[in-house]
C-alpha positions in Angstrom: 4.9 11.2 -2.6 2.6 12.1 0.2 3.0 15.8 -1.1 2.6 15.1 -4.6 -0.9 13.2 -3.2 -2.0 16.1 -1.2 -1.5 18.6 -3.8 -3.3 16.2 -6.5 -6.3 16.0 -3.8 -6.5 19.9 -3.3 -6.1 20.2 -7.1 -9.2 18.2 -7.7 -11.2 19.5 -5.2 -10.9 23.1 -6.1 -11.6 22.1 -10.3 -15.1 19.4 -9.2 -15.7 23.5 -8.1 -17.0 25.4 -10.8 -20.2 25.7 -12.7 -20.3 22.4 -15.2 -21.0 24.4 -17.8 -17.5 25.8 -17.6 -15.1 23.0 -16.4 -14.5 20.1 -17.9 -13.8 18.5 -14.6 -16.6 20.0 -12.7 -19.2 17.7 -15.3 -17.7 14.9 -14.2 -18.5 15.1 -10.5 -22.0 16.9 -11.6 -22.5 13.9 -13.4 -21.0 11.2 -11.0 -18.9 8.2 -10.1 -19.6 6.8 -13.1 -18.3 9.4 -16.0 -15.7 9.8 -13.7 -14.4 6.1 -13.5 -14.5 6.0 -17.3 -12.7 9.0 -18.0 -10.1 7.6 -16.0 -10.6 4.0 -17.8 -9.9 6.0 -21.4 -7.0 8.0 -19.8 -5.5 4.6 -18.4 -6.0 2.7 -21.9 -4.5 5.8 -23.7 -1.2 5.7 -21.3 -0.6 1.9 -21.5 -1.1 2.3 -25.4 1.6 5.1 -25.5 4.0 2.9 -23.1 3.5 0.0 -25.2 4.7 2.1 -28.6 7.4 4.1 -26.6 8.4 0.1 -25.9 8.7 -0.7 -29.6 10.9 3.1 -30.4 7.9 5.1 -30.9 7.3 8.1 -28.9 8.6 8.5 -25.2 7.1 11.9 -24.5 3.7 10.7 -25.8 4.0 8.9 -22.5 4.6 11.7 -20.9 1.5 13.5 -22.4 -0.4 10.4 -21.7 0.2 10.6 -18.3 -0.3 14.0 -17.5 -3.8 13.8 -18.6 
C-alpha cells in the first residue's frame, strides 16, 4: 500500500508542474487549495452516487470509473 501512495504522490507532484493553461491538475494547483478541495468533493460525491447505484443493481464499472477520476 505504501508503494501505491508513493506513486500517487509522485504523479501528483509531476502533474502540478506544467503550464496551468495546458494541464487541468496544474490549473487546480494554481487556483489554490479551495479549488482542489472542491474537485475532490465533487469526485467523492460521484463515487458515492455510483456506489449507491451499483448496490441497487446498476453498473459496477461506473464505480471503478468514478474512483479513477
